Phi, psi and omega in degrees: 000132185252140184250137183271153184258355176284167185285128182285149181273345181230094184299323188287308181303323173300313182302310184301316178297319177296322181295324181273358187272113181302329185247034177300147177272166177301321186289328177289320181291330172290331168295331175289319179301313177299323169303315178292320176302310175299316178299309178297329175296312179296316182296315178304320183300313185292305184297318180297321179297319180290311188294314181303320180293318178293331184262352184314119179060031180282119183291330178300317183294315180297320179295319177298318182291328175291316177295324182292321179305310178293327186280326190213314193304310180306318174290320182294317175306310181300310183303319181280354185061035175257125186268096181227137170279168180305318178296319179298315182294322183291312178299323178293316174300312182301313176295331180276342188303316176299325174298319183297320179299323180289324174296322173304312180305308180303316184293321176301313181294322178293319181300315179304329174298333183271347183309308180300327179292307185301326187257357177073037181263130172081193180297121182303325177298317181289318184295314177295322178298321177298315183294327171294325170303312181298326182283323174293320175301319172302310184301316178294320171305308184296323179292314178306307184299315183290329174295316176303311175308310181297318179298311180295319180298322186272323193250348182265142185314310181251035180302323182289325172286328177290323175227084179297164187309310186296317184290330180290318180298315184290322177294322180298320179290314184295316182292320179296338182295318183295319181298313187278342175263327183286318183299310178294336176290323176295000000 
């Protein structure tokens, strides 16, 4: 299959063609990563809004976060040298809770892309292309999340409080792992 370097007229079919192309270039794979970054950002925006609406003032969530604060969060904050009161911490985690649910969803979708390859289902070429798609989805998510964290950190009035230094460093390390481990596999 020959891939054109011109702008595609049917973007979705172009993306599918690139995903299934065993000789896709790095530039074409980067386009897939950018597609996933934009797609996950858009999907997360919608899903987070729905979840926030559904859990607004949910007593079960606040009770769980209070228990978790005493069990683990207080120590984690101290270990990371993050100065937050119990109330600030619970508020931060409650605001971040919808985002975490989206992250679980994204990881599940990425893992599902790999199932045919892991179980030897279907055409091996298609199965490996789907596994690569899962990796590219993960890299797209990691790029998107890192950019969002850095954007909030740089441009929001309380960005440094929302994303303290220690958390940003952990995210930089965590997010770079998928890139440095996934790219050589692809």
